[in-house]
Structure formats: structure tokens, C-alpha cells
CHARMM internal coordinates of N, CA and C (Angstrom, degrees):
IC EDIT
DIST 1 N 1 CA 1.4553
DIST 1 CA 1 C 1.5250
ANGL 1 N 1 CA 1 C 109.15
DIST 1 C 2 N 1.3113
ANGL 1 CA 1 C 2 N 114.12
DIHE 1 N 1 CA 1 C 2 N 133.92
DIST 2 N 2 CA 1.4559
ANGL 1 C 2 N 2 CA 119.89
DIHE 1 CA 1 C 2 N 2 CA 177.63
DIST 2 CA 2 C 1.5244
ANGL 2 N 2 CA 2 C 107.64
DIHE 1 C 2 N 2 CA 2 C -120.40
DIST 2 C 3 N 1.3195
ANGL 2 CA 2 C 3 N 116.79
DIHE 2 N 2 CA 2 C 3 N 113.94
DIST 3 N 3 CA 1.4720
ANGL 2 C 3 N 3 CA 118.27
DIHE 2 CA 2 C 3 N 3 CA -179.26
DIST 3 CA 3 C 1.5267
ANGL 3 N 3 CA 3 C 110.95
DIHE 2 C 3 N 3 CA 3 C -70.12
DIST 3 C 4 N 1.3139
ANGL 3 CA 3 C 4 N 115.99
DIHE 3 N 3 CA 3 C 4 N 130.61
DIST 4 N 4 CA 1.4657
ANGL 3 C 4 N 4 CA 121.90
DIHE 3 CA 3 C 4 N 4 CA 176.88
DIST 4 CA 4 C 1.5169
ANGL 4 N 4 CA 4 C 106.09
DIHE 3 C 4 N 4 CA 4 C -117.19
DIST 4 C 5 N 1.3155
ANGL 4 CA 4 C 5 N 115.51
DIHE 4 N 4 CA 4 C 5 N 115.74
DIST 5 N 5 CA 1.4638
ANGL 4 C 5 N 5 CA 120.53
DIHE 4 CA 4 C 5 N 5 CA -175.38
DIST 5 CA 5 C 1.5297
ANGL 5 N 5 CA 5 C 112.61
DIHE 4 C 5 N 5 CA 5 C -107.52
DIST 5 C 6 N 1.3211
ANGL 5 CA 5 C 6 N 116.15
DIHE 5 N 5 CA 5 C 6 N -5.27
DIST 6 N 6 CA 1.4637
ANGL 5 C 6 N 6 CA 120.44
DIHE 5 CA 5 C 6 N 6 CA 179.89
DIST 6 CA 6 C 1.5139
ANGL 6 N 6 CA 6 C 110.79
DIHE 5 C 6 N 6 CA 6 C -95.61
DIST 6 C 7 N 1.3185
ANGL 6 CA 6 C 7 N 116.11
DIHE 6 N 6 CA 6 C 7 N 163.23
DIST 7 N 7 CA 1.4624
ANGL 6 C 7 N 7 CA 120.93
DIHE 6 CA 6 C 7 N 7 CA 172.88
DIST 7 CA 7 C 1.5239
ANGL 7 N 7 CA 7 C 106.91
DIHE 6 C 7 N 7 CA 7 C -74.59
DIST 7 C 8 N 1.3174
ANGL 7 CA 7 C 8 N 116.21
DIHE 7 N 7 CA 7 C 8 N 130.22
DIST 8 N 8 CA 1.4615
ANGL 7 C 8 N 8 CA 121.15
DIHE 7 CA 7 C 8 N 8 CA -177.21
DIST 8 CA 8 C 1.5230
ANGL 8 N 8 CA 8 C 109.50
DIHE 7 C 8 N 8 CA 8 C -91.40
DIST 8 C 9 N 1.3239
ANGL 8 CA 8 C 9 N 115.41
DIHE 8 N 8 CA 8 C 9 N 127.29
DIST 9 N 9 CA 1.4607
ANGL 8 C 9 N 9 CA 122.90
DIHE 8 CA 8 C 9 N 9 CA 176.93
DIST 9 CA 9 C 1.5278
ANGL 9 N 9 CA 9 C 107.32
DIHE 8 C 9 N 9 CA 9 C -123.95
DIST 9 C 10 N 1.3238
ANGL 9 CA 9 C 10 N 118.36
DIHE 9 N 9 CA 9 C 10 N 161.98
DIST 10 N 10 CA 1.4619
ANGL 9 C 10 N 10 CA 119.11
DIHE 9 CA 9 C 10 N 10 CA 176.05
DIST 10 CA 10 C 1.5247
ANGL 10 N 10 CA 10 C 110.86
DIHE 9 C 10 N 10 CA 10 C -54.42
DIST 10 C 11 N 1.3248
ANGL 10 CA 10 C 11 N 115.81
DIHE 10 N 10 CA 10 C 11 N 130.82
DIST 11 N 11 CA 1.4545
ANGL 10 C 11 N 11 CA 120.80
DIHE 10 CA 10 C 11 N 11 CA 179.50
DIST 11 CA 11 C 1.5253
ANGL 11 N 11 CA 11 C 114.58
DIHE 10 C 11 N 11 CA 11 C 86.61
DIST 11 C 12 N 1.3337
ANGL 11 CA 11 C 12 N 118.10
DIHE 11 N 11 CA 11 C 12 N -1.89
DIST 12 N 12 CA 1.4709
ANGL 11 C 12 N 12 CA 121.42
DIHE 11 CA 11 C 12 N 12 CA 179.50
DIST 12 CA 12 C 1.5216
ANGL 12 N 12 CA 12 C 109.41
DIHE 11 C 12 N 12 CA 12 C -60.68
DIST 12 C 13 N 1.3108
ANGL 12 CA 12 C 13 N 116.23
DIHE 12 N 12 CA 12 C 13 N 143.17
DIST 13 N 13 CA 1.4527
ANGL 12 C 13 N 13 CA 120.45
DIHE 12 CA 12 C 13 N 13 CA -179.33
DIST 13 CA 13 C 1.5275
ANGL 13 N 13 CA 13 C 110.42
DIHE 12 C 13 N 13 CA 13 C -129.61
DIST 13 C 14 N 1.3113
ANGL 13 CA 13 C 14 N 116.37
DIHE 13 N 13 CA 13 C 14 N 133.33
DIST 14 N 14 CA 1.4631
ANGL 13 C 14 N 14 CA 123.38
DIHE 13 CA 13 C 14 N 14 CA 175.57
DIST 14 CA 14 C 1.5261
ANGL 14 N 14 CA 14 C 107.67
DIHE 13 C 14 N 14 CA 14 C -111.93
DIST 14 C 15 N 1.3146
ANGL 14 CA 14 C 15 N 116.72
DIHE 14 N 14 CA 14 C 15 N 143.10
DIST 15 N 15 CA 1.4569
ANGL 14 C 15 N 15 CA 121.79
DIHE 14 CA 14 C 15 N 15 CA 176.15
DIST 15 CA 15 C 1.5219
ANGL 15 N 15 CA 15 C 107.39
DIHE 14 C 15 N 15 CA 15 C -119.87
DIST 15 C 16 N 1.3327
ANGL 15 CA 15 C 16 N 116.10
DIHE 15 N 15 CA 15 C 16 N 125.39
DIST 16 N 16 CA 1.4584
ANGL 15 C 16 N 16 CA 122.02
DIHE 15 CA 15 C 16 N 16 CA 178.72
DIST 16 CA 16 C 1.5286
ANGL 16 N 16 CA 16 C 106.79
DIHE 15 C 16 N 16 CA 16 C -112.44
DIST 16 C 17 N 1.3179
ANGL 16 CA 16 C 17 N 115.41
DIHE 16 N 16 CA 16 C 17 N 113.84
DIST 17 N 17 CA 1.4574
ANGL 16 C 17 N 17 CA 121.06
DIHE 16 CA 16 C 17 N 17 CA -175.50
DIST 17 CA 17 C 1.5315
ANGL 17 N 17 CA 17 C 111.50
DIHE 16 C 17 N 17 CA 17 C -65.16
DIST 17 C 18 N 1.3149
ANGL 17 CA 17 C 18 N 115.41
DIHE 17 N 17 CA 17 C 18 N 137.34
DIST 18 N 18 CA 1.4751
ANGL 17 C 18 N 18 CA 123.75
DIHE 17 CA 17 C 18 N 18 CA 171.99
DIST 18 CA 18 C 1.5319
ANGL 18 N 18 CA 18 C 114.54
DIHE 17 C 18 N 18 CA 18 C 61.06
DIST 18 C 19 N 1.3134
ANGL 18 CA 18 C 19 N 118.18
DIHE 18 N 18 CA 18 C 19 N 32.42
DIST 19 N 19 CA 1.4708
ANGL 18 C 19 N 19 CA 120.88
DIHE 18 CA 18 C 19 N 19 CA -179.94
DIST 19 CA 19 C 1.5231
ANGL 19 N 19 CA 19 C 113.09
DIHE 18 C 19 N 19 CA 19 C -123.08
DIST 19 C 20 N 1.3292
ANGL 19 CA 19 C 20 N 118.01
DIHE 19 N 19 CA 19 C 20 N 10.96
DIST 20 N 20 CA 1.4651
ANGL 19 C 20 N 20 CA 120.37
DIHE 19 CA 19 C 20 N 20 CA -178.61
DIST 20 CA 20 C 1.5294
ANGL 20 N 20 CA 20 C 110.03
DIHE 19 C 20 N 20 CA 20 C -101.50
DIST 20 C 21 N 1.3061
ANGL 20 CA 20 C 21 N 116.50
DIHE 20 N 20 CA 20 C 21 N -157.49
DIST 21 N 21 CA 1.4686
ANGL 20 C 21 N 21 CA 123.07
DIHE 20 CA 20 C 21 N 21 CA -178.74
DIST 21 CA 21 C 1.5347
ANGL 21 N 21 CA 21 C 110.08
DIHE 20 C 21 N 21 CA 21 C -65.32
DIST 21 C 22 N 1.3357
ANGL 21 CA 21 C 22 N 116.45
DIHE 21 N 21 CA 21 C 22 N 151.41
DIST 22 N 22 CA 1.4656
ANGL 21 C 22 N 22 CA 119.60
DIHE 21 CA 21 C 22 N 22 CA 174.77
DIST 22 CA 22 C 1.5292
ANGL 22 N 22 CA 22 C 110.51
DIHE 21 C 22 N 22 CA 22 C -61.81
DIST 22 C 23 N 1.3170
ANGL 22 CA 22 C 23 N 116.64
DIHE 22 N 22 CA 22 C 23 N 147.64
DIST 23 N 23 CA 1.4622
ANGL 22 C 23 N 23 CA 122.54
DIHE 22 CA 22 C 23 N 23 CA 177.95
DIST 23 CA 23 C 1.5284
ANGL 23 N 23 CA 23 C 107.68
DIHE 22 C 23 N 23 CA 23 C -77.82
DIST 23 C 24 N 1.3287
ANGL 23 CA 23 C 24 N 116.58
DIHE 23 N 23 CA 23 C 24 N 128.89
DIST 24 N 24 CA 1.4707
ANGL 23 C 24 N 24 CA 120.60
DIHE 23 CA 23 C 24 N 24 CA -171.68
DIST 24 CA 24 C 1.5283
ANGL 24 N 24 CA 24 C 113.54
DIHE 23 C 24 N 24 CA 24 C -60.38
DIST 24 C 25 N 1.3086
ANGL 24 CA 24 C 25 N 118.66
DIHE 24 N 24 CA 24 C 25 N -38.03
DIST 25 N 25 CA 1.4618
ANGL 24 C 25 N 25 CA 120.83
DIHE 24 CA 24 C 25 N 25 CA -177.99
DIST 25 CA 25 C 1.5326
ANGL 25 N 25 CA 25 C 112.20
DIHE 24 C 25 N 25 CA 25 C -82.96
DIST 25 C 26 N 1.3343
ANGL 25 CA 25 C 26 N 116.70
DIHE 25 N 25 CA 25 C 26 N -13.21
DIST 26 N 26 CA 1.4658
ANGL 25 C 26 N 26 CA 121.27
DIHE 25 CA 25 C 26 N 26 CA 179.04
DIST 26 CA 26 C 1.5320
ANGL 26 N 26 CA 26 C 107.86
DIHE 25 C 26 N 26 CA 26 C -146.65
DIST 26 C 27 N 1.3476
ANGL 26 CA 26 C 27 N 118.02
DIHE 26 N 26 CA 26 C 27 N 79.11
DIST 27 N 27 CA 1.4641
ANGL 26 C 27 N 27 CA 121.84
DIHE 26 CA 26 C 27 N 27 CA -172.46
DIST 27 CA 27 C 1.5331
ANGL 27 N 27 CA 27 C 115.09
DIHE 26 C 27 N 27 CA 27 C -62.25
DIST 27 C 28 N 1.3202
ANGL 27 CA 27 C 28 N 117.73
DIHE 27 N 27 CA 27 C 28 N -10.86
DIST 28 N 28 CA 1.4678
ANGL 27 C 28 N 28 CA 120.35
DIHE 27 CA 27 C 28 N 28 CA 176.70
DIST 28 CA 28 C 1.5302
ANGL 28 N 28 CA 28 C 109.82
DIHE 27 C 28 N 28 CA 28 C -73.55
DIST 28 C 29 N 1.3326
ANGL 28 CA 28 C 29 N 116.26
DIHE 28 N 28 CA 28 C 29 N -30.08
DIST 29 N 29 CA 1.4649
ANGL 28 C 29 N 29 CA 121.37
DIHE 28 CA 28 C 29 N 29 CA -178.96
DIST 29 CA 29 C 1.5252
ANGL 29 N 29 CA 29 C 109.78
DIHE 28 C 29 N 29 CA 29 C -93.97
DIST 29 C 30 N 1.3279
ANGL 29 CA 29 C 30 N 114.92
DIHE 29 N 29 CA 29 C 30 N 152.44
DIST 30 N 30 CA 1.4638
ANGL 29 C 30 N 30 CA 121.05
DIHE 29 CA 29 C 30 N 30 CA 176.77
DIST 30 CA 30 C 1.5202
ANGL 30 N 30 CA 30 C 109.67
DIHE 29 C 30 N 30 CA 30 C -118.95
DIST 30 C 31 N 1.3212
ANGL 30 CA 30 C 31 N 115.10
DIHE 30 N 30 CA 30 C 31 N 154.09
DIST 31 N 31 CA 1.4573
ANGL 30 C 31 N 31 CA 120.91
DIHE 30 CA 30 C 31 N 31 CA 176.65
DIST 31 CA 31 C 1.5174
ANGL 31 N 31 CA 31 C 110.99
DIHE 30 C 31 N 31 CA 31 C -81.19
DIST 31 C 32 N 1.3185
ANGL 31 CA 31 C 32 N 115.30
DIHE 31 N 31 CA 31 C 32 N -179.82
DIST 32 N 32 CA 1.4588
ANGL 31 C 32 N 32 CA 121.06
DIHE 31 CA 31 C 32 N 32 CA 179.15
DIST 32 CA 32 C 1.5240
ANGL 32 N 32 CA 32 C 110.40
DIHE 31 C 32 N 32 CA 32 C -87.28
DIST 32 C 33 N 1.3069
ANGL 32 CA 32 C 33 N 116.44
DIHE 32 N 32 CA 32 C 33 N 135.65
DIST 33 N 33 CA 1.4565
ANGL 32 C 33 N 33 CA 122.61
DIHE 32 CA 32 C 33 N 33 CA 177.44
DIST 33 CA 33 C 1.5230
ANGL 33 N 33 CA 33 C 108.65
DIHE 32 C 33 N 33 CA 33 C -86.21
DIST 33 C 34 N 1.3201
ANGL 33 CA 33 C 34 N 116.04
DIHE 33 N 33 CA 33 C 34 N 124.09
DIST 34 N 34 CA 1.4679
ANGL 33 C 34 N 34 CA 121.35
DIHE 33 CA 33 C 34 N 34 CA 179.14
DIST 34 CA 34 C 1.5223
ANGL 34 N 34 CA 34 C 108.12
DIHE 33 C 34 N 34 CA 34 C -109.03
DIST 34 C 35 N 1.3218
ANGL 34 CA 34 C 35 N 115.90
DIHE 34 N 34 CA 34 C 35 N 125.13
DIST 35 N 35 CA 1.4639
ANGL 34 C 35 N 35 CA 121.86
DIHE 34 CA 34 C 35 N 35 CA -179.35
DIST 35 CA 35 C 1.5216
ANGL 35 N 35 CA 35 C 107.74
DIHE 34 C 35 N 35 CA 35 C -117.16
DIST 35 C 36 N 1.3325
ANGL 35 CA 35 C 36 N 115.82
DIHE 35 N 35 CA 35 C 36 N 120.13
DIST 36 N 36 CA 1.4584
ANGL 35 C 36 N 36 CA 120.67
DIHE 35 CA 35 C 36 N 36 CA 177.55
DIST 36 CA 36 C 1.5248
ANGL 36 N 36 CA 36 C 108.33
DIHE 35 C 36 N 36 CA 36 C -108.45
DIST 36 C 37 N 1.3242
ANGL 36 CA 36 C 37 N 116.10
DIHE 36 N 36 CA 36 C 37 N 127.27
DIST 37 N 37 CA 1.4494
ANGL 36 C 37 N 37 CA 121.66
DIHE 36 CA 36 C 37 N 37 CA -176.85
DIST 37 CA 37 C 1.5289
ANGL 37 N 37 CA 37 C 109.91
DIHE 36 C 37 N 37 CA 37 C -90.88
DIST 37 C 38 N 1.3205
ANGL 37 CA 37 C 38 N 115.41
DIHE 37 N 37 CA 37 C 38 N 128.17
DIST 38 N 38 CA 1.4565
ANGL 37 C 38 N 38 CA 122.20
DIHE 37 CA 37 C 38 N 38 CA 176.44
DIST 38 CA 38 C 1.5254
ANGL 38 N 38 CA 38 C 106.38
DIHE 37 C 38 N 38 CA 38 C -107.77
DIST 38 C 39 N 1.3199
ANGL 38 CA 38 C 39 N 116.24
DIHE 38 N 38 CA 38 C 39 N 92.36
DIST 39 N 39 CA 1.4622
ANGL 38 C 39 N 39 CA 121.88
DIHE 38 CA 38 C 39 N 39 CA -176.35
DIST 39 CA 39 C 1.5182
ANGL 39 N 39 CA 39 C 108.73
DIHE 38 C 39 N 39 CA 39 C -89.87
DIST 39 C 40 N 1.3210
ANGL 39 CA 39 C 40 N 116.23
DIHE 39 N 39 CA 39 C 40 N 125.60
DIST 40 N 40 CA 1.4615
ANGL 39 C 40 N 40 CA 121.02
DIHE 39 CA 39 C 40 N 40 CA 179.00
DIST 40 CA 40 C 1.5308
ANGL 40 N 40 CA 40 C 107.56
DIHE 39 C 40 N 40 CA 40 C -117.05
DIST 40 C 41 N 1.3107
ANGL 40 CA 40 C 41 N 115.62
DIHE 40 N 40 CA 40 C 41 N 118.61
DIST 41 N 41 CA 1.4564
ANGL 40 C 41 N 41 CA 120.94
DIHE 40 CA 40 C 41 N 41 CA 179.11
DIST 41 CA 41 C 1.5292
ANGL 41 N 41 CA 41 C 109.71
DIHE 40 C 41 N 41 CA 41 C -89.96
DIST 41 C 42 N 1.3260
ANGL 41 CA 41 C 42 N 117.78
DIHE 41 N 41 CA 41 C 42 N 144.05
DIST 42 N 42 CA 1.4658
ANGL 41 C 42 N 42 CA 119.79
DIHE 41 CA 41 C 42 N 42 CA 178.81
DIST 42 CA 42 C 1.5292
ANGL 42 N 42 CA 42 C 111.07
DIHE 41 C 42 N 42 CA 42 C -68.77
DIST 42 C 43 N 1.3231
ANGL 42 CA 42 C 43 N 116.22
DIHE 42 N 42 CA 42 C 43 N 148.33
DIST 43 N 43 CA 1.4648
ANGL 42 C 43 N 43 CA 121.44
DIHE 42 CA 42 C 43 N 43 CA 178.73
DIST 43 CA 43 C 1.5300
ANGL 43 N 43 CA 43 C 110.97
DIHE 42 C 43 N 43 CA 43 C -73.46
DIST 43 C 44 N 1.3489
ANGL 43 CA 43 C 44 N 116.04
DIHE 43 N 43 CA 43 C 44 N -32.75
DIST 44 N 44 CA 1.4676
ANGL 43 C 44 N 44 CA 120.63
DIHE 43 CA 43 C 44 N 44 CA -178.53
DIST 44 CA 44 C 1.5153
ANGL 44 N 44 CA 44 C 109.46
DIHE 43 C 44 N 44 CA 44 C -140.68
DIST 44 C 45 N 1.3307
ANGL 44 CA 44 C 45 N 115.35
DIHE 44 N 44 CA 44 C 45 N 153.18
DIST 45 N 45 CA 1.4684
ANGL 44 C 45 N 45 CA 121.92
DIHE 44 CA 44 C 45 N 45 CA 172.94
DIST 45 CA 45 C 1.5186
ANGL 45 N 45 CA 45 C 108.19
DIHE 44 C 45 N 45 CA 45 C -128.42
DIST 45 C 46 N 1.3211
ANGL 45 CA 45 C 46 N 115.74
DIHE 45 N 45 CA 45 C 46 N 140.95
DIST 46 N 46 CA 1.4616
ANGL 45 C 46 N 46 CA 119.50
DIHE 45 CA 45 C 46 N 46 CA 175.09
DIST 46 CA 46 C 1.5300
ANGL 46 N 46 CA 46 C 108.37
DIHE 45 C 46 N 46 CA 46 C -74.72
DIST 46 C 47 N 1.3215
ANGL 46 CA 46 C 47 N 115.92
DIHE 46 N 46 CA 46 C 47 N 165.86
DIST 47 N 47 CA 1.4653
ANGL 46 C 47 N 47 CA 120.61
DIHE 46 CA 46 C 47 N 47 CA 178.29
DIST 47 CA 47 C 1.5298
ANGL 47 N 47 CA 47 C 110.16
DIHE 46 C 47 N 47 CA 47 C -59.91
DIST 47 C 48 N 1.3170
ANGL 47 CA 47 C 48 N 116.43
DIHE 47 N 47 CA 47 C 48 N -38.50
DIST 48 N 48 CA 1.4684
ANGL 47 C 48 N 48 CA 120.86
DIHE 47 CA 47 C 48 N 48 CA 178.79
DIST 48 CA 48 C 1.5358
ANGL 48 N 48 CA 48 C 111.15
DIHE 47 C 48 N 48 CA 48 C -64.13
DIST 48 C 49 N 1.3142
ANGL 48 CA 48 C 49 N 117.10
DIHE 48 N 48 CA 48 C 49 N -41.68
DIST 49 N 49 CA 1.4651
ANGL 48 C 49 N 49 CA 120.91
DIHE 48 CA 48 C 49 N 49 CA 177.97
DIST 49 CA 49 C 1.5274
ANGL 49 N 49 CA 49 C 111.10
DIHE 48 C 49 N 49 CA 49 C -65.29
DIST 49 C 50 N 1.3334
ANGL 49 CA 49 C 50 N 116.56
DIHE 49 N 49 CA 49 C 50 N -40.99
DIST 50 N 50 CA 1.4667
ANGL 49 C 50 N 50 CA 120.48
DIHE 49 CA 49 C 50 N 50 CA 178.00
DIST 50 CA 50 C 1.5216
ANGL 50 N 50 CA 50 C 110.73
DIHE 49 C 50 N 50 CA 50 C -62.38
DIST 50 C 51 N 1.3297
ANGL 50 CA 50 C 51 N 117.23
DIHE 50 N 50 CA 50 C 51 N -43.59
DIST 51 N 51 CA 1.4577
ANGL 50 C 51 N 51 CA 120.95
DIHE 50 CA 50 C 51 N 51 CA 178.16
DIST 51 CA 51 C 1.5278
ANGL 51 N 51 CA 51 C 110.85
DIHE 50 C 51 N 51 CA 51 C -62.21
DIST 51 C 52 N 1.3215
ANGL 51 CA 51 C 52 N 116.48
DIHE 51 N 51 CA 51 C 52 N -41.43
DIST 52 N 52 CA 1.4589
ANGL 51 C 52 N 52 CA 120.91
DIHE 51 CA 51 C 52 N 52 CA 178.41
DIST 52 CA 52 C 1.5214
ANGL 52 N 52 CA 52 C 111.55
DIHE 51 C 52 N 52 CA 52 C -61.91
DIST 52 C 53 N 1.3187
ANGL 52 CA 52 C 53 N 116.88
DIHE 52 N 52 CA 52 C 53 N -42.50
DIST 53 N 53 CA 1.4669
ANGL 52 C 53 N 53 CA 120.14
DIHE 52 CA 52 C 53 N 53 CA 177.76
DIST 53 CA 53 C 1.5184
ANGL 53 N 53 CA 53 C 111.26
DIHE 52 C 53 N 53 CA 53 C -64.38
DIST 53 C 54 N 1.3200
ANGL 53 CA 53 C 54 N 117.07
DIHE 53 N 53 CA 53 C 54 N -40.73
DIST 54 N 54 CA 1.4688
ANGL 53 C 54 N 54 CA 120.18
DIHE 53 CA 53 C 54 N 54 CA 178.09
DIST 54 CA 54 C 1.5254
ANGL 54 N 54 CA 54 C 110.74
DIHE 53 C 54 N 54 CA 54 C -60.50
DIST 54 C 55 N 1.3298
ANGL 54 CA 54 C 55 N 116.43
DIHE 54 N 54 CA 54 C 55 N -40.96
DIST 55 N 55 CA 1.4703
ANGL 54 C 55 N 55 CA 120.40
DIHE 54 CA 54 C 55 N 55 CA 179.31
DIST 55 CA 55 C 1.5236
ANGL 55 N 55 CA 55 C 110.48
DIHE 54 C 55 N 55 CA 55 C -64.81
DIST 55 C 56 N 1.3239
ANGL 55 CA 55 C 56 N 116.12
DIHE 55 N 55 CA 55 C 56 N -47.20
DIST 56 N 56 CA 1.4631
ANGL 55 C 56 N 56 CA 120.68
DIHE 55 CA 55 C 56 N 56 CA -176.74
DIST 56 CA 56 C 1.5324
ANGL 56 N 56 CA 56 C 111.26
DIHE 55 C 56 N 56 CA 56 C -67.56
DIST 56 C 57 N 1.3186
ANGL 56 CA 56 C 57 N 117.05
DIHE 56 N 56 CA 56 C 57 N -41.29
DIST 57 N 57 CA 1.4548
ANGL 56 C 57 N 57 CA 120.87
DIHE 56 CA 56 C 57 N 57 CA -175.65
DIST 57 CA 57 C 1.5208
ANGL 57 N 57 CA 57 C 113.50
DIHE 56 C 57 N 57 CA 57 C -90.22
DIST 57 C 58 N 1.3138
ANGL 57 CA 57 C 58 N 116.80
DIHE 57 N 57 CA 57 C 58 N -3.11
DIST 58 N 58 CA 1.4699
ANGL 57 C 58 N 58 CA 119.76
DIHE 57 CA 57 C 58 N 58 CA 177.71
DIST 58 CA 58 C 1.5122
ANGL 58 N 58 CA 58 C 113.02
DIHE 57 C 58 N 58 CA 58 C 73.97
DIST 58 C 59 N 1.3297
ANGL 58 CA 58 C 59 N 117.04
DIHE 58 N 58 CA 58 C 59 N 26.73
DIST 59 N 59 CA 1.4518
ANGL 58 C 59 N 59 CA 120.65
DIHE 58 CA 58 C 59 N 59 CA -179.46
DIST 59 CA 59 C 1.5212
ANGL 59 N 59 CA 59 C 112.10
DIHE 58 C 59 N 59 CA 59 C -74.89
DIST 59 C 60 N 1.3046
ANGL 59 CA 59 C 60 N 115.24
DIHE 59 N 59 CA 59 C 60 N 153.82
DIST 60 N 60 CA 1.4680
ANGL 59 C 60 N 60 CA 120.44
DIHE 59 CA 59 C 60 N 60 CA 178.46
DIST 60 CA 60 C 1.5036
ANGL 60 N 60 CA 60 C 110.91
DIHE 59 C 60 N 60 CA 60 C -88.33
DIST 60 C 61 N 1.3032
ANGL 60 CA 60 C 61 N 116.33
DIHE 60 N 60 CA 60 C 61 N -145.00
DIST 61 N 61 CA 1.4644
ANGL 60 C 61 N 61 CA 122.61
DIHE 60 CA 60 C 61 N 61 CA -179.70
DIST 61 CA 61 C 1.5148
ANGL 61 N 61 CA 61 C 109.55
DIHE 60 C 61 N 61 CA 61 C -87.17
DIST 61 C 62 N 1.3297
ANGL 61 CA 61 C 62 N 116.65
DIHE 61 N 61 CA 61 C 62 N 81.03
DIST 62 N 62 CA 1.4739
ANGL 61 C 62 N 62 CA 120.08
DIHE 61 CA 61 C 62 N 62 CA -179.06
DIST 62 CA 62 C 1.5095
ANGL 62 N 62 CA 62 C 109.81
DIHE 61 C 62 N 62 CA 62 C -103.27
END
COOR INIT
IC SEED 1 N 1 CA 1 C
IC BUILD
């Protein structure tokens, strides 16, 4: 599990220290794991999906 505390946007990148591949010259140490988020938003939402999002996100009458 990797805790993500930031708002994720397309192209967002998280770096987790010492969680990647071992360093070749010093196999006891590990490199930093870089995670890039590829967020894809839907082109359309049905009325039911929009209502569900409003409920989950606490939106009003938008």
C-alpha cells in the first residue's frame, strides 16, 4: 500500500523513497519508485452516474 495524500490529476507523479529496484553497484540499497498516474476521464456520464457522483461528492443541485 502506498498512501497518496495529494489530489491526483492527469500526469501526477509520486516518488516513494527506497522502494524500487536494487542499485546495481550497491544491491543492499534500493532506488526510488516513481509512480505516474494516467487519469482518463469519461467523455459522457449518464444521469444515474451524475446523480451518484453528486451523492458521493456532496454536490448540490448542479
